[in-house]
C-alpha positions as CSV (number, residue, x, y, z in Angstrom):
1,M,12.6,15.2,19.3
2,I,15.1,12.5,18.7
3,I,18.3,13.2,16.8
4,D,20.1,10.0,15.6
5,N,23.8,10.8,15.3
6,F,22.9,14.0,13.4
7,K,21.9,12.0,10.4
8,K,18.1,11.9,10.9
9,S,15.6,13.4,13.3
10,E,12.2,12.4,14.5
11,Y,9.6,14.7,16.0
12,Y,6.8,13.9,18.4
13,G,4.2,16.5,18.9
14,L,6.3,19.1,17.0
15,K,6.4,20.1,13.3
16,S,9.6,19.1,11.5
17,S,12.1,21.9,11.5
18,G,13.7,20.7,8.3
19,M,16.9,19.3,10.0
20,S,16.6,16.0,8.2
21,G,19.3,15.6,5.6
22,I,21.4,18.7,6.4
23,F,24.2,16.6,7.9
24,Q,24.4,13.9,5.2
25,N,28.1,14.6,4.4
26,Q,29.3,15.2,7.9
27,N,33.0,14.8,8.7
28,K,33.6,13.7,12.3
29,G,37.4,13.7,11.9
30,H,37.9,10.0,12.4
31,H,39.9,9.5,9.2
32,E,42.2,12.4,10.1
33,Q,42.6,11.2,13.7
34,F,43.8,7.7,12.7
35,R,46.0,9.1,9.9
36,L,47.8,11.4,12.5
37,F,48.0,8.5,15.0
38,L,49.6,6.2,12.5
39,E,52.0,9.0,11.4
40,K,53.1,9.6,15.0
41,L,53.6,5.8,15.5
42,K,55.8,5.7,12.4
43,N,57.7,9.0,12.7
44,G,57.5,9.8,16.4
45,G,56.5,13.2,17.9
46,E,54.1,14.5,20.4
47,A,50.9,12.7,21.1
48,I,47.8,13.9,19.1
49,I,45.9,14.3,22.4
50,P,48.0,15.7,25.3
51,F,48.2,13.5,28.4
52,E,46.8,16.2,30.6
53,E,43.6,16.3,28.5
54,I,43.2,12.6,28.7
55,I,43.5,12.8,32.5
56,N,41.0,15.7,32.7
57,I,38.3,13.9,30.6
58,S,38.9,10.7,32.6
59,R,38.3,12.6,35.9
60,A,35.2,14.3,34.5
61,S,33.8,11.0,33.2
62,I,34.3,9.2,36.5
63,C,32.7,12.2,38.4
64,A,29.7,12.2,36.0
65,V,29.1,8.5,36.7
66,E,29.5,9.1,40.5
67,S,27.1,12.0,40.3
68,L,24.5,9.9,38.6
69,R,25.0,7.1,41.1
70,M,24.7,9.4,44.1
71,G,22.0,11.7,42.7
72,T,24.0,14.9,43.6
73,W,26.7,17.2,42.2
74,V,30.3,15.8,42.4
75,K,33.2,18.2,42.1
76,V,35.8,17.4,39.5
77,C,39.2,17.7,41.1
C-alpha cells in the first residue's frame, strides 16, 4: 500500500479499504503556523515552538541518520 500525503492511496495485492478521498479537506496547520509566526514577529512574545523542542528534534534527527548510516541503534542524548 502506498499513501501519498494522505490524499490518495494505491494498493498492490490488497483490496482497497476505501481510504481514497477521506482526507480531501485536510488541514495541516500551515496557515495558522505562519499567521502566528508573523504575529510574533510583529508584536513580540514567546516563540511558537519552544527552543528546547527544536533542540530535541534536531538531536533525534541527527541520531536517526547516524543510526541508518551505522546500521545500529543510536541513543538520543
